[in-house]
C-alpha positions as CSV (number, residue, x, y, z in Angstrom):
1,M,97.9,24.1,147.6
2,G,97.6,23.0,151.3
3,S,100.5,23.0,153.5
4,Y,102.5,19.7,155.2
5,D,101.7,19.2,158.4
6,Q,104.3,17.1,160.1
7,G,102.1,16.1,163.2
8,R,99.4,14.9,161.3
9,S,98.5,11.7,160.6
10,Y,97.3,11.0,157.0
11,P,95.4,8.0,156.6
12,C,96.3,5.9,153.3
13,P,93.8,5.7,150.5
14,R,92.3,2.2,149.9
15,G,94.5,0.1,148.0
16,V,97.4,2.0,148.9
17,K,100.3,0.3,151.1
18,R,102.4,1.7,153.4
19,H,106.0,0.8,153.5
20,P,107.6,0.1,156.9
21,F,109.9,3.2,156.9
22,I,108.3,5.9,154.4
23,G,105.1,4.4,154.4
24,K,104.0,7.9,155.7
25,L,105.2,9.9,153.7
26,R,104.2,8.1,150.5
27,C,100.4,8.1,152.0
28,I,101.0,11.7,152.5
29,G,102.6,12.2,148.7
30,V,99.5,10.5,147.9
31,V,96.6,12.3,149.7
32,F,98.6,15.4,148.6
33,W,98.4,15.0,145.2
34,T,94.2,13.6,145.6
35,Q,93.2,16.2,147.0
36,Y,95.5,18.7,144.5
37,S,94.1,17.5,141.7
38,S,90.6,17.7,143.0
39,K,90.8,21.3,143.4
40,A,92.3,21.8,140.3
41,I,89.5,20.0,138.3
42,M,87.2,22.3,140.2
43,S,88.8,25.2,139.7
44,R,88.8,24.6,135.8
45,R,84.8,23.3,135.6
46,P,83.0,26.3,134.1
47,G,80.3,27.8,136.5
48,N,76.7,26.3,136.4
49,P,74.2,28.5,134.3
50,T,71.1,27.5,136.1
51,R,69.4,29.1,138.9
52,R,70.6,28.8,142.2
53,F,68.1,28.9,145.2
54,A,68.3,31.0,148.5
55,G,69.2,28.3,150.4
56,G,72.3,27.5,148.4
57,G,70.7,24.3,146.5
58,S,70.9,24.2,142.7
59,L,69.1,22.3,140.3
60,G,71.8,21.8,137.7
61,G,72.3,18.4,137.7
62,L,68.2,18.3,137.0
63,F,67.6,20.9,134.6
64,H,70.9,21.1,132.7
65,P,70.0,21.2,128.8
66,K,71.7,18.3,127.0
67,S,72.8,19.2,123.6
68,R,70.6,18.9,121.2
69,P,71.3,17.4,117.2
70,T,70.9,19.9,114.6
71,P,67.3,18.9,112.8
72,L,68.2,17.5,109.7
73,L,64.8,16.8,108.4
74,P,63.6,20.4,107.7
75,T,66.9,21.6,106.2
76,V,67.0,18.4,103.7
77,L,63.3,19.2,102.6
78,L,64.0,22.7,101.9
79,I,67.3,21.9,99.6
80,L,64.8,19.3,98.4
81,G,62.1,21.5,97.1
82,A,64.6,24.5,96.1
83,V,66.1,21.7,93.6
84,L,62.5,21.0,92.4
85,V,61.7,24.2,91.8
86,I,65.2,25.4,89.8
87,G,64.3,22.0,87.6
88,Y,60.6,23.4,87.1
89,F,61.4,26.3,85.6
90,Y,64.9,25.2,83.9
91,R,62.7,22.8,81.8
92,G,60.6,25.5,80.3
93,S,63.5,28.0,79.7
94,G,64.3,26.7,76.1
95,S,61.1,28.2,74.8
96,S,60.9,32.0,73.6
97,G,58.9,34.0,76.2
98,S,56.7,31.6,76.9
99,S,57.9,29.7,80.4
100,A,54.4,30.7,81.8
101,L,53.2,28.1,79.6
102,S,56.2,25.6,80.0
103,R,54.7,22.5,81.8
104,L,55.8,19.4,83.2
105,E,56.1,16.3,80.6
106,G,52.9,14.7,80.0
107,E,51.1,18.1,80.5
108,F,52.5,20.1,77.9
109,T,50.2,22.3,75.3
110,C,50.7,22.5,71.1
111,T,50.0,26.1,72.0
112,S,53.4,26.5,73.9
113,E,54.7,24.8,70.9
114,V,53.5,27.9,68.9
115,H,55.4,30.2,70.9
116,Q,58.5,28.6,70.0
117,A,57.8,27.8,66.4
118,I,56.9,31.7,65.8
119,P,60.5,32.5,64.4
120,Y,60.5,29.6,62.1
121,L,57.2,30.7,60.9
122,K,58.4,34.3,60.2
123,K,61.0,32.6,58.1
124,A,58.6,30.4,56.0
125,Y,55.7,33.1,55.5
126,G,57.6,36.1,55.3
127,D,55.3,39.2,54.9
128,S,52.4,36.4,55.3
129,M,53.2,36.8,59.3
130,R,52.0,40.7,59.4
131,K,48.3,39.3,59.8
132,V,47.9,36.2,61.9
133,L,44.8,35.0,63.1
134,H,45.2,32.1,66.3
135,V,42.7,29.6,66.8
136,G,43.0,27.4,69.8
137,P,42.8,27.0,73.9
138,D,45.0,30.1,75.5
139,T,44.9,32.2,72.4
140,C,45.8,34.8,74.3
141,S,49.1,34.2,75.2
142,V,49.8,33.9,71.6
143,V,48.3,36.7,70.6
144,S,50.5,38.5,73.1
145,K,53.3,37.3,71.8
146,L,52.6,38.0,68.2
147,L,51.7,41.7,69.1
148,K,55.0,42.3,70.4
149,E,56.7,41.3,67.0
150,E,57.6,44.2,64.7
151,E,54.8,45.5,62.2
152,T,52.8,41.8,63.1
153,E,48.9,42.5,63.8
154,A,47.1,39.4,65.8
155,W,43.6,38.5,66.7
156,G,42.7,35.2,68.4
157,V,39.7,32.9,68.9
158,E,39.0,30.9,71.7
159,P,37.0,28.2,71.7
160,Y,35.9,27.7,75.1
161,D,34.7,29.0,77.9
162,V,37.0,31.8,79.8
163,E,36.6,31.6,83.6
164,D,40.1,32.2,84.8
165,V,41.8,34.2,83.1
166,D,44.4,36.9,83.8
167,V,43.9,41.1,83.5
168,N,45.9,40.6,79.7
169,C,43.6,38.5,78.3
170,K,40.6,40.1,79.4
171,N,41.4,43.4,77.9
172,L,42.1,41.6,74.6
173,I,38.4,40.0,74.7
174,R,37.1,43.7,75.7
175,R,39.0,45.2,73.0
176,G,37.6,42.5,70.6
177,I,41.0,41.0,69.7
178,V,40.2,37.9,70.9
179,R,36.7,36.4,70.3
180,V,34.8,33.8,72.5
181,A,33.3,31.2,69.7
182,D,32.3,28.0,69.2
183,I,34.4,26.9,66.1
184,K,32.0,24.0,65.3
185,F,30.1,26.9,63.4
186,P,30.9,29.3,60.8
187,L,33.8,32.0,61.9
188,P,32.4,35.6,62.1
189,Y,34.8,36.6,59.1
190,R,34.9,37.3,55.3
191,P,37.0,35.1,53.1
192,K,40.6,36.0,53.2
193,S,40.5,38.1,56.5
194,F,44.0,37.3,57.4
195,A,47.2,36.5,55.6
196,L,47.5,33.4,57.8
197,V,45.8,31.4,60.3
198,I,47.4,29.4,62.8
199,V,45.3,26.5,65.2
200,S,46.5,24.8,67.8
201,D,45.1,21.9,70.1
202,A,41.4,22.4,69.4
203,V,41.4,20.2,66.4
204,D,42.6,17.3,68.7
205,Y,38.9,17.6,70.4
206,L,36.8,17.5,67.4
207,S,35.5,14.4,66.1
208,P,35.8,13.9,62.4
209,K,32.4,15.2,62.0
210,Y,33.3,18.9,62.7
211,L,36.6,18.9,61.3
212,N,34.9,18.8,57.8
213,K,33.5,21.8,58.8
214,T,36.1,23.2,60.5
215,I,39.1,23.2,59.1
216,P,38.2,24.2,55.5
217,E,36.5,27.1,57.3
218,L,39.8,28.2,58.7
219,A,41.2,27.7,55.2
220,R,38.3,29.6,54.1
221,V,39.6,33.0,56.3
222,S,43.0,32.9,55.5
223,A,45.0,34.3,52.1
224,D,48.2,32.6,52.6
225,G,47.9,29.7,54.6
226,L,46.7,27.6,57.3
227,V,48.8,25.8,60.0
228,I,47.6,23.2,61.7
229,V,49.7,22.7,65.0
230,T,48.4,19.0,66.4
231,G,49.4,16.3,68.8
232,Y,51.3,13.2,68.0
233,P,48.9,9.5,68.6
234,G,49.4,8.1,72.0
235,H,50.6,11.5,73.6
236,S,47.3,12.3,75.7
237,R,47.3,15.7,77.1
238,A,43.7,16.4,78.4
239,K,43.3,15.5,82.2
240,V,40.3,14.7,83.8
241,A,39.5,17.8,85.4
242,E,39.6,19.5,81.6
243,L,37.2,16.9,80.1
244,S,34.0,19.5,81.1
245,K,36.0,22.1,79.4
246,F,36.9,20.3,76.0
247,G,33.9,18.1,76.2
248,R,35.7,15.1,74.9
249,P,39.2,13.6,75.6
250,A,42.0,14.5,73.2
251,K,42.3,12.2,70.0
252,M,45.6,12.5,68.5
253,R,45.8,11.5,64.9
254,S,48.7,10.3,62.7
255,S,50.3,12.1,59.5
256,S,48.5,9.3,57.4
257,W,45.4,10.5,58.7
258,W,45.6,13.8,58.1
259,A,47.1,13.4,54.7
260,R,43.9,11.1,53.9
261,F,41.8,13.9,55.4
262,F,43.5,16.5,53.6
263,V,42.7,14.7,50.0
264,Q,38.9,14.4,51.5
265,T,38.3,17.7,51.7
266,S,40.2,19.3,48.8
267,L,42.8,21.0,50.8
268,Q,46.4,21.0,49.6
269,E,49.3,20.9,51.6
270,N,51.9,23.6,50.9
271,D,55.2,21.7,50.1
272,A,57.3,25.6,49.8
273,A,56.1,26.4,53.1
274,I,56.7,23.0,54.4
275,K,60.8,23.2,53.1
276,K,61.5,26.9,54.1
277,F,60.1,25.6,57.7
278,E,61.8,23.1,58.2
279,Q,65.6,24.4,56.7
280,A,64.9,27.2,59.3
281,A,64.4,24.7,62.1
282,A,66.9,22.5,61.6
283,S,69.7,25.3,61.5
284,D,68.3,26.2,65.0
285,G,68.3,22.5,65.9
286,Y,64.6,23.0,66.8
287,K,62.5,19.7,66.9
288,S,58.9,20.4,67.8
289,R,56.9,17.9,70.1
290,C,53.9,18.0,68.0
291,Q,52.9,17.9,64.5
292,I,53.1,21.3,62.3
293,F,51.2,20.5,59.0
294,H,51.3,23.8,56.5
295,V,47.9,24.0,54.0
296,K,47.1,26.0,51.4
297,S,44.1,28.3,51.3
298,F,41.2,28.1,49.2
299,H,41.1,30.5,46.0
């Protein structure tokens, strides 16, 4: 701090009046306090991190970086994306080993329902589940799951061309476990070649003309029963991009329509299998999103 010089005249700041007797001292106090406060503030001010030039000038006032607010939009988008991904996988967590088939609502397939129904089909058919033929789109996934079951042999028929399939499916096709065949024509199997035949999704893309041939043909190659997994009316599944693959939009038929169809084709529903399946499903609280019909084989 500076020392006080008695011989020095200290001007009063603007707005400060002199007292007739102590005015000089009053002005001295005001000036002294003003100078002291200015030095104290300057001593506490942080150093300017900006670059100084050789002449001593500083551009800190021009280029001093301003504090920027935290960008919230990328953070919010990241959190929202994580929530959507977690919700997507959580929706498919209820299926038994079929998370790859779980899809958003409106795009699910009855083939994914077959994955969930396998434990209850085993309770309904017992030893008949040891030799199974699955027919329908994405049959490789069903066959792969069945082959993981103890004492179970499984084969598959893919009714449509396979283009973008994984290595496992290509391997099943190469080994002859899965065949690509048009189910509008007779299947390349002898009568009663399999204990149980399961068909899913494929019948929804067949016209009544071909259904009259295909369903009896599936019953022919089965020994103990035929399981038909089909969609409910009004639940369309085929997207526009899939029409070229399936040839026509999916048509879901009512249970009464199927009942008349079974009578017309001399097929009988398997009441014993229906009862066992429904009891097993009810004990676990399972309710299929697709219609499941149990039909007896031809004898």
